[in-house]
C-alpha positions, 0 to 999 in steps of 0.5 A: 173629929166630932161625934154625931149628936144623938137625937130623940125624935120620939120625944119631939113627936110625942110633944106635938101629938100631945099638944094637938090632942090638947087643942082638939079635946074641947070639940063638942059632941064626942069628936074631941073625946075621940080625937083628943083622947086618941091622940093623948093615948098615942102621945102617952106611949110615945112620951114613955118611949122617949123617956126610955130612949133619953137614957141612951141619948145623954138625956136628950128629949127629957123635956119634950117627953115631960111636956108631952106627959103634961099635955096628956094629963091636961087632956085627960083632965079636961075630958074627965070634966066634960071636955069633948062631950058636952056642947 
C-alpha cells in the first residue's frame, strides 16, 4: 500500500505568479510598476507560505519557492532602476 504523495501547489503557484510579474514589469508608464510589482508582492507572500508548507510536505516545493523569491528580487530590482516607470 503506497502513501499519497504530498504536494505543494502554493509553491508552484508562487513560481508562476513571480515569473508573470517579472515578465510584466518592463511595461512603461507605470503599468509595469503596478502589474509587475503587485504580482511580485503576491508571489512573495505565496513563496513564504510555500516554504513554510514545505516543512510538512517532506521538502516538496522548496525549489519552486526559492525560484519565486529570485523572480521577486529581480522584479523589484528592475523596478528600482526604472523598470515599469520610464518609457
